[in-house]
N, C-alpha and C positions, 0 to 999 in steps of 0.2 A: 735651549731654543728648539733643538731637534725633538727632544722629548715632548715639549709642549705642542709642537706641530703634529707629532704622531698621535697624541691624545685627542687633538681637535679632529683629525681625520677619522679616528675610531668613533668619536661622538657623532660626527656627521653621518657616518655609515649606519650607526644605530638609529639616528633620527629618520633616515631614509627607510630603513627596515620597518620602523614603527608606523610610518605613513602609508605603507603598502597595505592593500586589503589582506585580511587574515583569512586564508582559505584552509579549512580543515577537511581532510579526507576521512570519511567514516566507513569502516568495514565490518559488517556483521559476519561473524564466523562461527561455524560449528563443525568440528572435526575436519579441518582443512590444513593439516600440517604439511601436506605435500605441495601446496600451492601458495600458502600465505606469505612465505618469505619473498617470493618473486613479486607479488602484488604490493607488498609494503615497500620494498626497495625502489620500485618504479614510482609509486605514489609519493614517496618522500621527495622526489625531484620536482614535483609540481604542486605540493601543498606545504603550508607552513607547519602543519602538525598532522600526524596520522594517528587516528584513534581506532582501536580494534575492540569491538564488543565480543568477548569470548563467551558465547551463549552455552555455557555448561559443557564445553568440549571434553571428551574422554581421552584425547590424544595430546600431543605437544603443541597444539595451536597457540595457546596463550604464552607458553614459555618461549617459543620461537619469536613471537611478536615482541615480547619484552626485551629479548636479547638484541633485537634489531632497532630498539629505541622507540618503538611505538608506545603510545599511551593506551594501556590495556585496562578495560573495565570488564570485570568478570561477573557472570551470573553463576550462582551456586548449582543450578540445574538448568537443563534445556527448557527455555520458556517459549521459544518460537521466534520466527523472523520479525514479526511485528514488535515484540518486546525488545528485541535488539535495536530496532530502528528508534524506538522511544528512548532507549538508553543513550543512543548516539545523539539524538536531539538535545537531551538534557545536558550531556557532556559538552556539546558544541556551544550551548548557551553559557555554561560555566566558564568556558575558555574565552568567551567574548568573540566568537567567530563571526566574520562578516558573511561567509558562505560555508555551508556544509555540503560536500559532494559525497554521496554514498555510492559505493560500488561493491560488487560481489567478491568474495574471497577465493572463488574457485578459478579465477583467471578468465572468465568470460568477457569481462570489461577491460579495456585497455587504459591504464592510468595516464598514458600519453594524451588522451583526449580530455583529461580533467580541465585544462584551461578553456577549451571550447564549450564545455558544459557549463562552466562557471561564468563565462563572459557575459551572457545576457542579464544575469543577476547583478553582476558588478557594474554593468552599464545602466542599471535601473529600468531595464526593459521588461523584466519579469521577476516574480517572487519565487517561482518554481520552474526549473528547466528539466525536461525529460530527454535523456539520450535515447532517441527513438530508433527502432530498427526498421520502421516503415516510412519514414520521411523520404528516404532513398531506398526504393524497393530492391536495388541491387545488393544492399547490405544484408538483406534477409534471405537471400537465395539458398544459403547453406543451412538454414533452419529447417528441421524436420517438418513435414507438411502438417502433422497432427498438432505440433506446437503452434504453428502459424494459425491454423484454424481455431484452436483453443484461445489464443491471445486475442484474435479479432472478435470472437464471440464475447469474451469477458470485457473487452474494450467497449463493445456496443452496449452491454449492460451498464457499465460504469458511466458512459456518456448519457444514457437514458434518452429523454426527448430534448435535451439541451443542445442548442446549436452553438452557443457561446462557450468558449473554453473547452470545446470538444477536442479529444486527442486521438491519435492513431495507435498509440502503444501505451496502454494503461498498466502494463505489467513489467515495464523496464525498471530494474533496480538501480540503474545508473542515472542519478538525479542530482540536481543542485538546489539547495534551499537557502534563500536569503534570511536575514535576521527576522524580518517581519513574518515570514512563514513559520520559522522556528518558534516564535513567540505566540502566534495565533492558533496554530493547529493543536487540538486536543485529541489524542489518539487513544483508542480503546482496544482495537484488534491486536491480538498477540500472534496471530498466524499470518499466512501469506496474503490474506485479505486486506492487510494494512495499506498496500499499494493503491488499491481502489478507494479505501476509506480516505486516504490523504486527498485524492482528487475530488471526491464528492464533497468533503468538508471544505476544500479550498474554494470551490464555487460558492458555497454558503458564506464564506468569509470575504469574498470579493478579491481573492488573490489572483494575480496574473500568472497564467501558465503558458509556457512556450515549449516547443519541441525543436531539437536540433538532431541532425543525423549522427548516429553513433554506431560503431561496429560492435559485433558480438561474436565471439569464437564458439563454434559448435563442433570443432574438430575432435579427433580421438584423444588429443593431448589434454583436453578439458573434460573432466568428469562431472557430469551434472547429477547430483545425488538426489534431486527431487523427483519423486514419482509423478509423471505428468497427470495421471488420472486423479490421484489424491490431491495434488496441487490444485487442479482445476475445480474439483468438487469443493475443496476448502474455500477457494476464492468466491465461487458462485454462492455458496452458503453464506459467506460474509456479506456479499452484496445484497442478497435477499434480506438478511437480517437488518442491514442498514436502511434499506427501502421500507421495510415494515416499521422500523423505528421512526423514520422521517415522515412517512405518509401512511399511517395505519388505517385510515378510513378508506383509502383506495386499495391498499395491498390486502387488507383483511375484510374491510366492510363490504366492498362490492362482491367478492366471492361469497361472503356470508349471506348476503341477500339472495344471490343466485341459488345457493344451497337451500335456503328456506323456500324459495319459489318451487324448486324441484321437489322438495319434500311435500309441499302442498299439492303439487300435481299428482304425485303418487297417492297421497291421502284421498284426494277427490276420486281418483280412479278406483281405489279400494272401496270407497263408499258406494260408487255406482255399481260395482260388481255385487256388493253385499245387498243392495236394494233390489237387484234383479234376481240373484240366485240364492240369497239368504245364507251365504257362507263367506268367510274371510280368506283371501289368498295370502298365505303367510309371507311369501317373498315380497309381494307388493307392500304389505304392511311394514315389514322390516326395512324396506327401502325408504318408505315415508318417514319412519322414526329416525333412521340413520342420517338421512340428508337434513332433516329438521334439527337434530342435535348438533351436527357439524356446523350448520348455518348459525344456530344460536350461539355456539361457542366462538366462532369467528367474529360475529357481530359484537358480542359482549366484550371480547378481547380488544377489538378495534376501538370501541368507545372508551374502554379503560386506558389503553395506551395513549389515545388522543387527549384524554383528560390529564394524564401524567405529563405529557409533553407540553400542554398549555401551562400547567402549573410550573414546570421547569423553566419555560420561557419567561414567565413573570418574575421568577426568582432571579434569573440572570439579568 
């Protein structure tokens, strides 16, 4: 009888565990052997599974993660932050996760805050939750001024002219993704621009985005290996590329028309000088040809991209 009772208790506990939401903590990591252990051990307290994407690390990052019981997915070479996020999305879907919470491997994000990041998704209030450093401005005071300025600039670019689903921190890597988001988002960016790509695509897919306050460590104990200038340039480049792909007639067509008008202006000016003085001013002629060629290239590219996008929309 005692054995039967113990078996029933074990089964009841298993049933309760099965009924709980399955939260997966996803950690993209590249050469983070000094901090990965602490992040994994803390994350294991608040997530049902910890998945580490070892993005081609040349140190012991992957080995440490495996020894600590994390589910490690390895890239043969360093593919970039965006590629690691895509791998984590795929693995979370394979595991049947209800929520994937991503956080950095360098210790900037506190795993203790995983429950509060995941809560709006679990409550059905959002598909994506951003652990924002700017919901509560006090949390961003330790951030270097140049990072603050860069993040706000990139966030403005990411939001565009959209008032709905606009965010305050488009570059936070501390996020929660519900199953709907994991299934609907199709990501192409392999670099740091993936954070903005996710938000831009989420608006197209009608996914609900929320922000909650989250801390971020910027002390000496945390080493941020990302060069802020390279990081910012990469993200801005990715956003521009996405905008060009989404709205080619506006992003390339309008500048193309302006270049053609400018080329025509210099052309008319050159002809006026020639009719009066019977000689061609080389600089003005070159300006006319240059602006006209650039304008023609931009306009033709815009029309081509627009046609390709229309065709892709019809196929979808």
